[in-house]
C-alpha positions as CSV (number, residue, x, y, z in Angstrom):
1,M,0.0,0.0,0.0
2,N,1.5,3.4,-1.0
3,S,1.2,6.4,1.3
4,T,-1.8,7.9,-0.5
5,E,-4.0,4.9,-0.1
6,S,-6.3,4.5,2.9
7,P,-6.0,1.3,5.0
8,P,-8.6,-1.3,4.0
9,L,-11.8,-1.1,6.0
10,G,-12.9,-4.1,8.0
11,T,-15.9,-6.5,7.6
12,V,-18.5,-7.0,10.3
13,S,-18.6,-10.2,12.4
14,F,-22.4,-10.8,12.2
15,I,-24.8,-12.2,9.7
16,H,-27.9,-11.1,11.7
17,M,-28.1,-7.5,12.8
18,E,-29.3,-8.5,16.2
19,D,-25.8,-9.9,16.8
20,M,-24.1,-6.6,15.9
21,T,-21.3,-5.4,18.3
22,P,-20.1,-1.8,18.9
23,E,-17.0,-2.7,16.8
24,D,-19.3,-3.8,13.9
25,A,-21.2,-0.5,14.1
26,K,-17.9,1.4,13.9
27,I,-16.8,-0.6,10.8
28,I,-20.1,0.1,9.0
29,G,-19.9,3.8,9.9
30,E,-16.3,3.9,8.5
31,H,-17.5,2.4,5.3
32,Y,-20.3,4.9,4.9
33,Q,-18.1,7.8,5.8
34,A,-15.5,6.7,3.2
35,V,-18.0,6.9,0.3
36,D,-20.7,9.1,1.6
37,S,-20.3,12.6,0.1
38,A,-18.9,11.7,-3.3
39,E,-21.3,8.8,-3.8
40,V,-24.4,10.8,-2.7
41,A,-23.4,13.6,-5.1
42,N,-23.0,11.0,-7.9
43,Q,-26.3,9.4,-7.2
44,A,-28.1,12.8,-7.0
45,L,-26.6,13.7,-10.4
46,R,-27.6,10.3,-11.8
47,L,-31.2,10.8,-10.7
48,L,-31.1,14.3,-12.2
49,R,-29.9,12.8,-15.6
50,E,-32.8,10.3,-15.4
51,L,-35.1,13.3,-16.0
52,E,-33.8,13.6,-19.6
53,G,-36.0,12.3,-22.3
54,P,-39.8,12.2,-22.0
55,T,-41.5,15.5,-21.9
56,F,-44.9,14.3,-20.6
57,G,-46.4,16.9,-22.8
58,Y,-44.4,19.8,-21.5
59,P,-42.4,21.8,-24.1
60,I,-39.1,20.6,-22.5
61,D,-38.1,17.6,-20.5
62,R,-37.7,17.7,-16.7
63,F,-33.9,17.7,-16.9
64,R,-34.0,21.0,-18.7
65,H,-36.7,22.2,-16.3
66,S,-34.3,21.5,-13.4
67,L,-31.4,23.2,-15.2
68,Q,-33.6,26.2,-15.8
69,S,-34.7,26.3,-12.1
70,A,-31.1,26.2,-10.9
71,T,-29.9,28.7,-13.5
72,R,-32.6,31.2,-12.4
73,A,-31.7,30.7,-8.8
74,L,-28.0,31.2,-9.5
75,R,-28.7,34.3,-11.7
76,N,-30.9,35.6,-8.8
77,N,-27.9,35.3,-6.4
78,E,-29.5,32.7,-4.2
79,S,-27.4,30.8,-1.8
80,E,-25.5,27.7,-3.0
81,E,-27.9,25.6,-1.0
82,M,-30.9,27.0,-2.7
83,V,-29.3,26.6,-6.2
84,V,-28.6,23.0,-5.4
85,A,-32.2,22.6,-4.1
86,A,-33.5,24.2,-7.3
87,L,-31.4,21.8,-9.4
88,L,-32.5,18.7,-7.5
89,H,-36.0,19.6,-6.4
90,D,-37.6,17.0,-8.9
91,I,-35.0,14.1,-8.6
92,G,-37.7,12.0,-6.9
93,E,-39.8,11.9,-10.0
94,P,-38.2,8.8,-11.6
95,I,-38.9,6.7,-8.5
96,A,-41.8,8.4,-6.9
97,P,-43.8,10.4,-9.4
98,W,-46.8,11.0,-7.2
99,N,-44.8,12.0,-4.1
100,H,-41.6,13.2,-5.8
101,S,-41.4,16.3,-3.5
102,A,-41.1,14.1,-0.4
103,A,-38.6,11.8,-2.0
104,A,-36.3,14.7,-3.2
105,A,-36.6,16.4,0.2
106,E,-35.6,13.3,2.1
107,I,-32.5,12.9,-0.1
108,L,-31.5,16.4,0.6
109,R,-32.5,16.5,4.3
110,P,-29.2,15.6,5.9
111,Y,-27.4,18.3,3.9
112,V,-29.7,21.3,4.0
113,E,-31.2,23.6,6.6
114,E,-34.7,22.9,7.8
115,R,-36.1,25.8,5.7
116,T,-34.8,24.4,2.5
117,Y,-36.0,20.9,3.3
118,W,-39.5,22.3,4.0
119,I,-39.5,24.2,0.7
120,V,-38.5,21.1,-1.4
121,R,-40.8,18.8,0.7
122,H,-43.9,21.0,-0.1
123,H,-43.1,22.4,-3.5
124,G,-45.4,19.9,-5.2
125,L,-48.4,21.0,-3.3
126,F,-47.5,24.7,-3.7
127,Q,-47.0,24.2,-7.4
128,G,-50.5,23.0,-7.6
129,Y,-51.6,26.6,-7.1
130,Y,-51.0,27.0,-10.9
131,Y,-53.0,24.0,-12.1
132,F,-55.0,22.0,-9.6
133,H,-58.2,24.0,-10.3
134,L,-57.9,23.1,-14.1
135,D,-58.7,19.5,-13.3
136,G,-61.3,20.1,-10.6
137,G,-58.8,20.3,-7.7
138,D,-58.3,23.0,-5.1
139,R,-55.6,25.4,-6.2
140,N,-55.5,26.8,-2.7
141,A,-54.7,23.5,-1.1
142,R,-51.4,25.0,0.0
143,D,-53.4,27.3,2.3
144,A,-53.4,24.5,4.8
145,F,-49.9,25.8,5.5
146,R,-50.8,29.5,5.4
147,D,-49.6,30.1,8.9
148,H,-46.3,28.2,8.5
149,E,-43.2,30.4,8.8
150,W,-41.9,29.2,5.4
151,F,-45.2,29.5,3.5
152,D,-44.1,32.6,1.6
153,D,-40.7,31.1,0.9
154,C,-42.2,28.0,-0.7
155,A,-44.7,30.1,-2.7
156,A,-41.8,32.3,-3.9
157,F,-39.7,29.2,-4.8
158,C,-42.5,27.9,-7.0
159,Q,-43.2,31.3,-8.5
160,E,-39.5,32.1,-9.3
161,Y,-37.9,28.7,-9.8
162,D,-40.6,26.1,-10.8
163,Q,-43.7,27.2,-12.6
164,N,-41.8,29.4,-15.0
165,C,-39.1,26.9,-15.9
166,F,-40.6,25.2,-19.0
167,D,-39.3,27.6,-21.6
168,P,-37.7,26.0,-24.6
169,S,-36.0,29.3,-25.5
170,Y,-34.5,30.0,-22.1
171,S,-30.7,29.8,-22.0
172,E,-30.1,27.6,-19.0
173,L,-26.6,26.7,-18.0
174,P,-25.4,23.1,-18.8
175,L,-25.1,20.5,-16.1
176,G,-21.4,20.8,-16.2
177,D,-21.6,24.3,-14.7
178,F,-23.3,22.8,-11.6
179,E,-21.4,19.5,-11.1
180,T,-18.6,21.0,-8.9
181,L,-21.2,22.9,-6.9
182,V,-23.2,19.7,-6.2
183,T,-20.0,17.7,-5.3
184,D,-18.8,20.4,-2.9
185,F,-22.3,20.8,-1.5
186,F,-22.5,17.1,-0.5
187,A,-19.0,17.2,0.9
188,R,-19.9,19.9,3.5
189,D,-19.9,19.1,7.2
190,L,-23.2,17.5,8.0
191,A,-23.1,18.9,11.5
192,N,-23.4,22.4,10.0
193,P,-25.4,22.0,6.7
194,G,-25.7,25.7,6.2
195,S,-22.0,26.3,6.1
């Protein structure tokens, strides 16, 4: 082993979790720590790329929609956290189309402040303001959260970075312009997600 390689990580002693020891828990934690940030960033970007292709009737696919959302947030001088949230707010769609907001929010939760988590978690309901009533639904369903401290923030997110991001002529930035931001974002100290 050369000086730049990490020592090999161990293997647990159990085959049933009920037999796990403190040493086993430490080994598992070390494995997760060794691959966590880079792997989470890679998986988040993979889920984002899975939005390429079908348009589901929109003028652009959901991949471009996500790039437009992030580009608008970046050009509006939002925080890095909000730019990443805008980029990844729909990554739950390939695996959970009917509750994609919750899926995306849970992926981001360990890495973002509670406000950002709440916005991503509720953006699907808040986005309904623009179309629920067109199919007999209640466009004001989001009013169930009217008294929540982040109601206006979520409404603004949908207004500025979601409902208006289906423009085939908009000059969104390419994914490559966001990849380092995403990688660095997931490498931050989890004890202080806002840093």
